[in-house]
Each structure stands twice: as C-alpha cells, then as structure tokens.
N, C-alpha and C positions, 0 to 999 in steps of 0.2 A: 496715654495722653499725647504724647509725641508723634505715634505713628498716624494717629486722627490729624494732627495738625499739620503733618508734612510725611502723607503716604509714600514717598520716595525713600524714606528714611536713609538720607545720605550719609551717615556714620556707620550704618549697620552693616559691617563687614559680611557676616555670613549671609544675608539677603542680596548683596551686591555680587558675591561671590558664586552664587547661586544662579542669578540673573546673568551675570557675565558669562557663565560657562554655557548656556543654554545660547546664549546669543551668538557664541564663538561656534558652537555646533551647527546651530542654523545657519549661521554662515558658511562653514564649509559644505553643507548640504547645498546650499543655493549654488555655490562656485559650480558645484558637479551637475548640478540640473540645468545649469546655465549652459556649460559646455556641453553635455549630451545634448539639449536643444540644439544648439548651433552646429553639430556635426550630423545630428537628423536631419534637420529642415532648417538652414538658418532664418529662412524668410520668415519664421514666427516670432524672431526677436531681432531681428536687423533693422536698426533705423535707416537705411539708405542701401541701396542695390547696387554700388558702382563697385568695381575693381578696388579703386582706393580704400574705399571704407573696408572690405572684405580683408584687404591685405592688413591693415591696420589690425582691425579685431584678430586678424590669425597671429599676430604679434603678442599676444597675450595668454595663451595656453600655460607656457612654462611659467610666467609670475604669476599667475594666478594659482598655478600648483602650489608654487612656492608659498603662496600668501594661505591656501587652504591648509596645507602641510604645518605650517607655521601656527595657525589658528587651533586646530588639533591637539599640537603640541603645548599650546599656551591653557587649553581648556583641559587639558589632562593634568597638566601640574597644577593647576589653579584648583581642579577638583581634590587633587592629592593633599593641597595647601604645601606644595613645595615652594620653595624661596626660588628656585627659576623660573617659577611663573611669570616671575618680574621681568626677566629677559625675554621671554617668548612674549608675552604683553607688548613690550616696547617694539619686537622685530614685526609683529601684527600690525601696530597702529603705524609704524613707519612706513611699511609695505603698503599698506592699504592707502595713506596719504599720497603715497608716490604714485602708484596707479591710479588713485582719483585725480591727482592734477594733471596724469597724463592724459586720461580721458576726457577732462574738462577742457583743456588746452586744446585739442582734436574738435571737439563738438562747436567750440566757439569759433577755431578757425574755419570750420567747413560747414557752419549755421546748421547744425544739427537741430539745436533746440529751437530752429524758427520753422523747422518742417513737421507736417502734418503726422506723418508716421515713426511713432518711436519716441517723439520729443519729450513726452510727460514721462516714457520709462527711462530715458537716459537721464533726466533729470531726477528722477526719484532714487536711480541706480547710485548717482554723484552723490546726492544729498546723503542718501543713507550710508554710504562708505566712508565719505567725509565724518559724519556724525560718530559712527560705530569706532573711527579709528581714533577720533580724538576722545572719546568715551574711553576704550581701553587704555589709552595712554594716561588718561586723567584717573581712573580707578589704578593703574599701578603705580604711579607717583602717590595718591591718596594712602593706599593702603601697603604700601611697600615694607612698612616697618612690621605691620602684624604679619605679612607673609614670610618675613626674616625670624620672626619669632613663633610661627605656628608649628604645630608638632609634627608636621610633614616635614618642616625644615632638618629637625632634630635627629630624624632616624638615620643612622649610619647606612653608607651604599654596602652590601654585601659583598664585595669584594675589597673593600677598603677596612683597615683597623681605625677603631677609636672615631 
C-alpha cells in the first residue's frame, strides 16, 4: 500500500541503491560520451564558438575524468553494499556541485543562457548535475547507517586479518 501512495519509496534502501547505481553508471557513460563528441566534432555540442569558450571547456577533462572515476567507484561500492560507498558518494556529490558551480558561473558571466545555440542544453546539464549531486549526498546521508550495517561492509579484506 505504501508503494501506491509513494511510488518513490523514499525509505526503501534497496530500491534507491539500485536506482542510484544505475544513475552513477549512466553519468559515467554520459561524461565519456560528451568528451568523445567534443573531441570528434565540438560544433555538435558547443554552446558558443569563441576561443574563450573553447579554452574554458578544455579545462574540464581532468576534473570530469575524476568525477567519472569517483562515480564508477561509488557505483561499484554501492552495488557491493560496502561502507566505503558513503565516502565515494560524498566525493561524487561534492565534485559534481563544484563543477556545476564553475559551469553556471561561466554561463552567467558570459550570457550563455541567453544565446540561441545550446542555452537549453547548458541549462539542462547544469540542472541535472546539481540535482544528481544533491541527490547523491542526500542518499549517502539518509542511508549511511544502512551501508555501515550491510553485509558487504562486514567482509574482511583479503589481505587483512580479522
């Protein structure tokens, strides 16, 4: 009955664990796809064609690579029900918000949202990044005790005793 009234099932750890794992993996794939497209033909996704804009965008691959790596590690640890997922989820949420803030500030300072080419895409990326980052942090906070008590957290590391 509670699923009918609340289809999101906010207290259902297992449902959210699976959803979030999928979102993290999708985010990794989206970041990789973005950079493949950017490197192949940036005109397909560039919101502006100025050298300043290109220089700004070119400063993100390393940071986006870190975000994708952290998201992959968070997804892996979350899928395994490991307590370390909480740490990686915090890294993903913080890195995502930082990168989002950098992008939003540039877009506001340079009027990107008011331009016809890519304004909607930039805004959608910024909103999705902020929402996912906040959601990841909220999940980690809400279910940190559950992850600490999960079976994956209690398994000893192969190289350590007890």
